[in-house]
C-alpha positions as CSV (number, residue, x, y, z in Angstrom):
1,M,-26.5,2.1,-28.6
2,L,-24.6,0.5,-25.6
3,E,-21.5,1.8,-24.5
4,V,-18.7,-0.3,-23.4
5,K,-16.1,2.5,-23.1
6,P,-17.6,3.3,-19.5
7,L,-17.3,-0.3,-18.1
8,L,-13.7,-0.5,-19.5
9,T,-13.3,2.9,-18.0
10,H,-14.6,1.8,-14.7
11,A,-12.7,-1.7,-14.8
12,E,-9.3,0.0,-15.2
13,E,-10.2,2.4,-12.1
14,S,-11.0,-0.2,-10.1
15,M,-7.5,-2.1,-10.9
16,E,-5.5,1.2,-10.5
17,A,-7.3,1.8,-6.7
18,T,-5.9,-2.1,-6.2
19,V,-2.2,-1.0,-7.5
20,L,-2.1,2.0,-5.0
21,F,-3.6,0.0,-2.2
22,L,-0.9,-2.0,-2.8
23,D,1.8,0.3,-3.0
24,E,0.2,1.5,0.7
25,A,0.4,-2.0,2.0
26,L,3.8,-2.5,1.1
27,A,5.2,0.6,2.3
28,H,4.1,-0.5,5.7
29,I,5.7,-3.9,5.7
30,R,9.6,-2.8,7.1
31,A,12.5,-3.7,5.2
32,G,15.1,-2.9,7.4
33,K,15.8,0.7,6.4
34,A,14.2,3.8,7.5
35,N,11.2,4.7,6.2
36,P,8.9,7.8,7.3
37,R,5.6,5.7,5.9
38,I,6.0,2.7,8.4
39,L,4.1,5.4,10.7
40,D,1.9,6.6,8.8
41,G,-0.4,4.1,10.5
42,V,0.1,5.5,13.9
43,K,-2.7,8.2,15.3
44,I,-2.4,10.3,17.9
45,E,-5.6,12.2,20.0
46,Y,-4.9,15.7,19.2
47,Y,-7.3,18.4,19.8
48,G,-10.2,15.6,20.1
49,S,-9.4,13.6,16.6
50,H,-7.3,11.4,15.5
51,V,-4.1,12.3,13.8
52,P,-1.2,10.9,12.2
53,I,2.2,11.7,13.6
54,S,2.7,13.0,10.2
55,N,0.2,15.9,10.9
56,V,1.7,17.1,14.0
57,A,5.5,16.4,13.8
58,N,8.3,16.7,11.2
59,I,9.4,13.0,10.6
60,T,13.1,12.6,9.0
61,T,15.5,10.1,8.3
62,P,18.9,11.3,9.2
63,D,20.2,8.2,8.1
64,A,19.3,4.5,6.9
65,K,18.8,3.1,10.5
66,T,17.0,6.1,11.8
67,I,13.7,7.9,11.6
68,T,14.0,11.2,13.7
69,I,10.2,12.8,14.6
70,Q,10.2,16.5,16.0
71,P,6.7,17.7,17.4
72,Y,5.7,21.0,16.4
73,E,4.4,21.3,20.2
74,K,6.6,20.3,23.3
75,A,3.6,18.4,24.8
76,L,3.2,16.0,22.3
77,I,6.5,13.7,22.8
78,A,4.7,11.5,25.5
79,V,1.8,11.4,23.7
80,I,3.5,10.5,20.2
81,E,6.5,8.1,22.2
82,K,2.7,6.3,23.5
83,A,1.5,5.8,20.3
84,I,4.0,4.1,18.7
85,L,4.9,1.7,21.6
86,N,0.8,0.8,21.2
87,S,1.1,0.8,18.1
88,D,2.4,-2.7,15.7
89,V,5.3,-0.8,14.3
90,G,8.1,-3.0,17.0
91,I,10.4,-0.4,17.5
92,T,10.6,1.3,20.7
93,P,10.8,4.9,21.0
94,M,14.0,7.2,22.3
95,N,13.0,10.5,23.8
96,N,15.4,13.6,24.4
97,G,13.0,15.7,25.6
98,E,13.1,17.7,22.2
99,T,12.6,14.8,19.4
100,I,12.3,11.2,19.3
101,R,14.4,8.9,17.8
102,L,13.4,5.3,16.6
103,G,16.4,3.1,15.8
104,I,15.4,0.4,12.7
105,P,17.1,-2.7,13.8
106,P,18.6,-5.3,11.3
107,L,16.1,-7.9,10.3
108,T,17.5,-11.4,10.9
109,E,17.3,-14.0,7.8
110,D,14.1,-15.7,9.1
111,R,12.0,-11.9,9.4
112,R,13.2,-11.5,5.8
113,K,11.7,-14.3,4.6
114,Q,8.8,-13.7,6.9
115,L,8.6,-10.1,5.6
116,A,8.8,-11.4,2.3
117,K,6.2,-14.1,2.4
118,Q,3.7,-11.0,4.0
119,S,4.8,-9.5,0.6
120,K,3.9,-12.0,-1.8
121,A,0.4,-12.6,0.1
122,E,-0.2,-8.9,-0.2
123,C,0.5,-9.1,-4.2
124,E,-1.5,-12.4,-4.3
125,D,-4.2,-10.4,-2.5
126,A,-4.2,-7.5,-5.5
127,K,-3.9,-10.0,-8.3
128,I,-7.7,-11.2,-6.8
129,S,-8.9,-7.8,-6.9
130,V,-7.7,-7.4,-10.2
131,R,-8.9,-10.4,-11.4
132,N,-12.3,-9.6,-9.9
133,A,-12.7,-5.9,-11.6
134,R,-12.0,-7.9,-14.9
135,R,-14.1,-10.9,-14.4
136,D,-17.4,-8.4,-13.4
137,A,-16.4,-6.3,-16.6
138,I,-16.8,-9.7,-18.7
139,E,-20.1,-10.3,-17.1
140,H,-21.3,-7.1,-18.0
141,F,-20.3,-7.1,-21.5
142,K,-22.1,-10.4,-22.0
143,K,-25.5,-9.4,-20.0
144,M,-25.2,-5.8,-22.9
145,V,-25.2,-8.9,-25.8
146,K,-28.3,-9.7,-24.7
147,D,-29.5,-6.4,-24.4
148,G,-28.4,-5.7,-28.2
149,L,-24.6,-5.4,-27.8
150,P,-23.2,-7.0,-31.1
151,E,-21.4,-10.2,-30.2
152,D,-18.1,-8.8,-32.2
153,E,-17.9,-5.4,-30.1
154,E,-18.6,-7.7,-26.9
155,K,-15.2,-10.1,-27.6
156,D,-13.4,-6.8,-28.7
157,A,-14.7,-5.0,-25.2
158,E,-13.4,-8.4,-23.6
159,A,-10.0,-8.2,-25.7
160,S,-9.5,-4.6,-24.1
161,V,-10.4,-5.6,-20.4
162,Q,-7.9,-8.4,-20.9
163,K,-4.9,-6.1,-22.3
164,I,-5.9,-3.8,-19.2
165,H,-5.8,-6.8,-16.5
166,D,-2.3,-7.7,-17.9
167,K,-0.6,-4.4,-17.8
168,Y,-2.0,-4.6,-14.4
169,I,-1.1,-8.0,-13.4
170,K,2.6,-7.1,-14.9
171,R,2.8,-3.8,-12.7
172,I,1.9,-6.0,-9.6
173,D,4.9,-8.6,-10.3
174,D,7.3,-5.9,-10.6
175,M,5.9,-4.1,-7.0
176,Y,6.7,-7.7,-5.7
177,V,10.3,-8.3,-7.4
178,A,11.2,-4.7,-5.9
179,K,9.8,-4.9,-2.4
180,E,11.1,-8.3,-2.4
181,K,14.3,-7.2,-3.7
182,E,14.4,-4.6,-1.1
183,I,13.6,-6.9,1.7
184,M,16.6,-9.4,1.5
185,T,19.3,-6.8,0.8
186,V,21.6,-6.8,3.9
């Protein structure tokens, strides 16, 4: 007997991974508020390996427009500062010898629109990935019919994968609406 359950599970796991990746991608889009996650992509050289800043420093947001980085070792201040300058964060760090401060500049209207467009593009890519997972599952179901799966089971499996697909597309749409609201709020 051919099983469709593992294929449904695989499709759902693939869609969940896509949504998690999208969440991570949207977190890196700066929305005018201080968010420590914009530093997640910045890595420094530490004892021979590249590590995220959060592994070697305490990152806090004392207010909505400032990120404070307190390295565990004072010698790392210059290294962290240089890594931030060389990254695509787009913020110049200020260093007082013990901590590094990042002042988040207010976004212009054009920049807000550009970031909203970037968020939309990320969401569209995620939707394409979710649709591809659905398509792959349906193709497997059609192959299974040729191998002896009853057609009514195949139709039920297609309906199930469509429900899963719809659920994840709605989550992606909700994530976009929330991010757009965050970006456009002055």
